[in-house]
N, C-alpha and C positions, 0 to 999 in steps of 0.2 A: 178287447183281446182277441188277435187274431188266430185262427188255429192252425197249429203247427205242429208237423210230424220230424222229430229228432231222432238222432241214434249217436248214443257213444261210441260205434262201431265204425260207423259208418257216414261218409259226408256227402251232400249234394254234390255230382257232378264229378266224384272221385270212381278210383278203380274200388271192384268189388275185394275184398280181402280172400285169403285162399282159403278160410272160414267156410267162405260162401258159396265158394265151387263144387262141382261137384264128385262124388267120392267115391271115382273107377279110375282105372289105369289110363294112363297119361294126365290125367289133372290131379289127382291125388288130392282133393277137397275133402271136406270136412262137412258137409251138408248141415252146415247148420245157422238156424237162422240168426239177424245179429239183434242185439238189442235194441228196443224200437220206444221210444216213449210219444205220449204229444201233448199238447198243452193248448188251452184258448177254447175248447172245445163249445160249442154255440147252448145257451140255456135251452133247454128242452129236451136236452140228450139222456136219451135211456139205454142207448148201448153203441157197441161198435162193430166196424166189421176191418181184417187188416189185408189187404192183398200183395204179393211180389207178382210181376206180369211183365214178360219179355215181349214187347210189341216186333221186334226184330227176326225172330223164330221163324225160319224156313219153314210154317207151315200154313199157310196162306189165312191163320187165326192166330198167329202168336204162341205163346206159351206162359201157364198161370202154372209158377214155380209152387203159390203158398196161397190159400183160403182160409182164414179163421174168421168165422161169424157168431155173433152171439155172445162180444165179449162185454160183462156187465161195465153200465156206467161209470162206477166208481175205481174202473179199472184202467189206468192211465200210463201202464207199461209193460211191457213184454221183456223178458230176461233174453240174453243168446241162449241160443237152443232151446227155447218155450217149444214144448207140445213133441220134441225129439226124445224123451226120455231122461233127458240131462235136468230140464226143469217142467213142470206141468203144465198144462193151459190152465188159464183161472177157471174156475168152476162156472158150468154152465156154458163155456166157448165151445162151439164145435170145430173143427177142423174138416175140411172136405177135400177130396180128391180133387189133385191137380194132376197135370196136364203127363207124370209119372207116375199116376195111380197108384201114389201114395198119399197119406195124408198127412206125413211129415214135412219140413221145408224142403224142396227140391234145388239142390246146387245148381248154377251155371255151367252150362256146359255146349256153349256153343261151336258152331262146326268148324274147324282147322280153317284158316286163310279166309273166314265168312266178315272178318273184320270184328269190331267192336258192335257188342249189341246192349241193348237200354235196358235197366233192369230199374221198373217203375213200384218204388215202394208204398203204399195210400191206406190211410186211415179213414174211413168214413165214421162221421157221428149220423145216429140215426134216430128217428120219432118214435120209435118203437123198441121194446123192451126185448124181444128175439123176433126174427125173422122166420117168419113160419115156411119150413122148408121141407122137400118129400125126402125119404129114404134117400141116401145116397147121392143127396144133391151134386149139381156138375158145378162147376163157376160162373159160367153162363146164366144157371137158376140163381145164383146167389147175387148175381149183379142185376138180373131183373129187379130182385126184389129189392135190393140197395139203390137203384134208381129211385125207386116211387117213395121210399120212406129216409133217402138221404136229408138233413138239415146241413152239412157240409164236410168238404174231404180236405186232406192235407197230404200230399205227397213229397219226393223228393225221387231224384234219378239217378242212379249209378251206373258204372259202362264196364264191362269186361269181353275180352276178344282175344284170340288166339291163332 
């Protein structure tokens, strides 16, 4: 079976819904992570990491919207709003500070007139039960550890611009 990341909320290539926009004047979004589920993780998977990244943000390094590490191997879905107070993260999972300096899902907020940005949703299947992370890790520190422990990754990409 092939490893797949899916969503009942979003589809590959489609636009983000208002629920995934930033919640501030001019956008009025909800800052909610979408429902995500995955299937076909490779044998030997001991944990997962979920990331949401905008490579088109005008920062020189993109924008990390959400990073959740150490999701137990028996968890294969996250409900809409996971980790936001609407639904808790799975026990043992760790939300990492994103580029908005929060651990919640940071809704999309591309600059007006900047065109569509891509939002890459990825789940990584890891060969370790948990990543050995420093206190308050950055998305880059998580990515470094994912790189050396990944068995497989599955992604889909959405777009949004204003």
